[in-house]
C-alpha positions in Angstrom: -103.1 21.3 60.5 -101.1 19.6 63.1 -102.6 16.2 62.1 -101.8 16.9 58.5 -98.2 17.6 59.3 -97.9 14.5 61.3 -99.2 12.4 58.5 -96.8 13.9 56.0 -93.9 13.3 58.3 -94.9 9.7 58.9 -95.2 9.1 55.1 -91.8 10.6 54.4 -90.3 8.3 57.1 -92.0 5.2 55.6 -90.7 6.1 52.1 -87.1 6.4 53.4 -87.4 3.1 55.2 -88.6 1.3 52.1 -85.6 2.4 50.1 -83.0 -0.3 49.5 -79.8 0.1 51.7 -77.7 0.5 48.6 -79.9 3.3 47.2 -80.0 5.1 50.5 -76.2 5.0 50.8 -75.8 6.1 47.2 -78.0 9.2 47.8 -76.0 10.1 50.9 -72.6 9.4 49.4 -70.5 12.6 49.2 -69.0 13.8 46.0 -65.7 12.1 45.2 -62.5 14.0 46.1 -59.6 14.5 43.7 -57.5 12.3 45.9 -59.9 9.3 46.0 -58.5 7.7 42.9 -54.9 8.0 44.2 -55.7 6.6 47.6 -57.4 3.6 45.9 -54.4 2.9 43.7 -52.1 3.0 46.7 -54.3 0.5 48.5 -54.3 -1.9 45.6 -50.5 -1.6 45.2 -49.8 -2.4 48.8 -52.0 -5.5 48.6 -50.3 -6.6 45.4 -46.8 -6.2 46.8 -47.6 -8.1 50.0 -49.2 -10.9 48.1 -46.4 -11.3 45.6 -43.7 -11.0 48.3 -45.4 -13.9 50.0 -45.1 -16.0 46.9 -41.3 -15.5 46.9 -41.1 -17.4 50.2 -42.7 -20.5 48.5 -42.3 -20.0 44.7 -44.3 -23.1 44.0 -43.5 -25.4 41.2 -40.0 -24.1 40.3 -38.2 -21.7 38.1 -41.1 -20.6 35.9 -43.3 -19.8 38.9 -40.5 -17.7 40.4 -40.0 -15.8 37.1 -43.7 -15.0 36.9 -43.7 -13.8 40.5 -40.7 -11.6 39.8 -42.3 -10.0 36.7 -45.5 -9.3 38.6 -43.7 -7.9 41.6 -41.6 -5.6 39.4 -44.7 -4.0 38.0 -46.2 -3.6 41.5 -43.0 -2.1 42.9 -42.7 0.3 40.0 -46.2 1.6 40.6 -45.7 1.9 44.4 -45.1 5.3 45.9 -41.8 6.2 47.5 -43.0 5.2 51.0 -41.9 2.1 52.9 -45.5 1.7 54.1 -46.2 0.7 50.5 -44.5 -2.6 51.2 -46.8 -3.4 54.1 -45.8 -6.5 56.1 -43.1 -7.3 53.6 -41.0 -4.3 54.3 -38.6 -6.2 56.6 -38.2 -9.4 54.7 -38.5 -8.5 51.0 -35.1 -6.7 50.4 -33.2 -9.7 51.6 -35.4 -12.2 49.8 -34.8 -10.5 46.5 -31.1 -10.4 47.0 -31.0 -14.1 47.9 -33.0 -15.1 44.8 -31.0 -12.8 42.4 -27.6 -14.1 43.6 -28.6 -17.8 44.0 -26.3 -20.3 42.3 -29.2 -21.6 40.2 -30.5 -18.2 39.2 -30.4 -17.9 35.4 -30.0 -14.6 33.5 -33.7 -13.8 33.4 -34.2 -14.4 37.2 -31.1 -12.4 38.0 -32.1 -9.4 35.8 -35.7 -9.3 37.2 -34.4 -9.7 40.7 -32.0 -6.8 40.2 -34.8 -4.7 38.8 -37.0 -5.4 41.8 -34.1 -4.6 44.2 -33.6 -1.2 42.6 -37.3 -0.5 42.9 -37.3 -1.5 46.5 -34.3 0.8 47.2 -36.2 3.6 45.5 -39.1 3.0 47.9 -36.8 3.0 50.9 -34.8 6.1 49.9 -33.2 8.0 51.6 -32.9 5.0 53.9 -31.1 1.8 52.7 -32.4 -1.7 53.4 -28.9 -3.3 52.9 -25.6 -3.4 54.8 -22.4 -2.4 53.1 -21.5 -6.0 52.3 -25.0 -6.5 50.8 -24.7 -3.3 48.8 -21.5 -4.6 47.2 -23.5 -7.7 46.0 -26.2 -5.3 44.7 -23.7 -3.3 42.7 -22.2 -6.4 41.3 -25.7 -7.4 40.1 -26.1 -4.0 38.6 -22.8 -4.1 36.7 -23.8 -7.5 35.3 -27.2 -6.1 34.3 -25.7 -3.0 32.6 -23.2 -5.1 30.6 -26.3 -6.4 28.8 -27.1 -3.0 27.5 -24.3 -3.4 24.9 -25.9 -6.5 23.5 -28.1 -5.8 20.5 -31.1 -7.7 19.4 -32.6 -8.6 22.8 -35.3 -6.0 23.3 -36.8 -7.4 26.4 -33.5 -7.7 28.2 -32.5 -4.2 27.1 -35.7 -2.7 28.6 -35.1 -4.3 31.9 -31.5 -3.1 32.1 -32.5 0.4 30.9 -35.1 0.6 33.7 -32.5 -0.3 36.3 -30.1 2.3 35.0 -32.8 5.0 34.8 -34.0 4.4 38.4 -30.4 4.3 39.6 -29.8 7.7 38.0 -33.1 9.2 39.2 -32.6 8.4 42.9 -28.8 9.1 42.7 -27.8 5.6 44.1 -24.2 6.3 42.9 -23.8 8.2 46.2 -24.1 4.9 48.0 -21.4 3.5 45.7 -19.1 6.4 46.6 -19.7 5.8 50.3 -18.2 2.3 50.0 -14.9 3.9 49.1 -14.0 1.2 46.6 -11.9 2.7 43.7 -12.0 -0.6 41.8 -15.8 -0.6 41.9 -16.0 2.9 40.6 -13.5 2.2 37.7 -15.5 -0.9 36.7 -18.7 1.1 36.8 -17.2 3.7 34.5 -15.9 1.0 32.1 -19.2 -0.9 32.1 -21.3 2.2 31.4 -19.0 3.6 28.8 -19.0 0.3 27.0 -22.8 0.1 27.2 -23.0 3.1 24.9 -23.5 2.0 21.3 -24.3 4.1 18.3 -27.7 2.3 18.0 -28.7 2.9 21.6 -27.1 6.2 22.5 -30.2 8.3 21.9 -32.0 6.3 24.6 -29.2 5.8 27.1 -27.2 9.0 26.8 -29.3 10.8 29.4 -29.2 8.3 32.3 -25.5 7.4 31.5 -24.4 11.0 31.8 -26.5 11.5 34.9 -24.7 8.6 36.6 -21.2 9.3 35.3 -21.3 13.1 35.9 -22.9 12.5 39.3 -20.0 10.3 40.3 -17.5 12.8 39.1 -19.1 15.7 40.9 -19.0 13.7 44.2 -15.6 12.2 44.1 -12.5 13.9 45.5 -9.8 12.5 43.2 -10.2 10.0 40.3 -8.2 6.8 40.7 -5.5 5.6 38.4 -7.9 2.8 37.1 -10.6 5.4 36.3 -8.1 7.6 34.4 -7.0 4.5 32.4 -10.6 3.7 31.6 -11.2 7.2 30.3 -8.1 7.1 28.1 -9.1 3.8 26.6 -12.6 5.1 25.9 -11.3 8.3 24.3 -9.0 6.2 22.1 -11.8 3.7 21.2 -9.4 1.0 22.3 -10.3 -2.7 22.5 -10.9 -3.8 26.1 -8.3 -6.4 27.3 -9.8 -9.8 28.3 -11.2 -9.6 31.7 -10.7 -5.8 32.1 -13.6 -4.2 34.0 -15.4 -7.5 34.1 -18.6 -7.1 36.1 -18.4 -10.6 37.5 -22.2 -10.8 37.1 -23.9 -14.0 36.2 -24.6 -14.3 32.5 -22.5 -11.2 31.6 -22.1 -10.5 27.9 -18.8 -10.8 26.2 -16.7 -7.6 26.8 -17.2 -5.4 23.7 -14.9 -2.6 22.4 -15.4 1.0 23.2 -17.3 2.6 20.4 -17.8 6.0 18.9 -20.7 6.4 21.3 -18.3 5.6 24.2 -15.9 8.2 22.9 -18.7 10.8 22.7 -19.6 10.3 26.4 -15.9 10.4 27.5 -15.4 13.7 25.6 -18.5 15.2 27.2 -17.2 14.1 30.6 -13.9 15.8 30.0 -15.5 19.1 28.9 -18.1 19.2 31.6 -18.0 22.2 34.0 -15.4 22.0 36.8 -14.4 18.5 35.7 -12.0 17.0 38.3 -11.4 14.2 35.8 -9.7 16.4 33.2 -6.7 17.4 35.4 -6.2 13.7 36.4 -6.3 12.5 32.8 -4.0 15.3 31.8 -1.4 14.1 34.3 -2.0 10.5 33.1 -1.4 11.5 29.5 1.8 13.4 30.4 3.0 10.4 32.3 2.4 8.2 29.2 4.2 10.7 27.0 7.1 10.9 29.3 7.4 7.1 29.5 7.2 6.8 25.7 9.9 9.4 25.2 12.2 7.7 27.7 11.6 4.3 26.0 12.2 5.8 22.6 15.3 7.8 23.6 18.5 6.5 22.1 22.0 8.0 22.1 21.9 10.6 19.3 24.8 10.9 16.9 26.8 14.0 17.5 25.4 16.9 15.5 22.4 15.0 14.2 19.9 14.7 17.1 17.7 17.7 16.4 15.5 16.4 13.6 15.4 12.8 14.8 14.7 13.9 18.4 11.7 16.0 17.2 10.3 13.1 15.2 10.7 10.8 18.2 8.9 13.3 20.4 6.0 13.5 18.0 5.8 9.7 17.7 5.9 9.3 21.4 3.1 11.8 21.9 0.9 10.1 19.2 1.5 6.7 20.7 0.4 7.9 24.2 -3.2 7.7 22.9 -3.9 5.2 20.1 -5.6 6.4 16.9 -9.3 6.0 16.4 -10.8 8.8 18.5 -13.3 10.9 16.5 -12.1 14.0 18.3 -8.8 15.7 19.1 -8.0 14.2 22.5 -5.2 16.6 23.3 -7.5 19.6 22.4 -10.1 18.2 24.9 -7.5 17.9 27.6 -6.2 21.4 27.1 -9.8 22.7 27.2 
């Protein structure tokens, strides 16, 4: 019996040894875990980001090669988890490389837009930390304003999607808090103007969500709206034309400044009627200031005994001139609440 057991054991050992290494490993391989697929995806993403970041250091044959690298990098960064480790060895150099390429004098609109998109994705990965200094952040925000100005341009689907993605990511990660930390009233006013002008009847269904997230988020965090911001709100409510150069983003390839539209007015009205709106009180004071000035300008020595009716007409005219016609809502009713 002992001899028989020894023979069987030897045969089993020989059979195992004759198996191919791959087959033996396959039979011993444990059942896959639910997290295996996720871990694999992360590993590939890290490799892609590092490889593509390396290409930015030597973009090769020129502009087209750089544009291709930007497009590939944007996809890799979008898929990466919110963890700086996802950037691998590129974590220290990539943020500055992207900013330098996006703001370069020879960067055309496409390069600037894709560079801006990559920057926003990198900032998402770094959050809550920030890979830029305050001065560099100002450059980033100027890029963003130039990008968002393109949202008002119809007929360019590819450009619109890039700009929409930057806005959505900006809203999701609440980057407007970084903007508020810079304590730059002019930057905030230009951001409001750019985003309100970006709203068009044909794109409002897609943009209303992220636009309101950003604008309401800024309002909730600010202490007191600036004079410039109040003026922007009044212009949007009135559907007024934007004066040349007003609220100009300064970004490369920025679109011509469009008028505020009915979509802009809708957003402005929603902002004024939002809960605990600090903006409403500031705009109320601004409207009263305009009315007071209009009344003073319109005032004239009234003839003795005939001022009542004329004074009333002048008051009504002054009040109506404080906010031009064109708003699809009763602006004064909005301000009263």
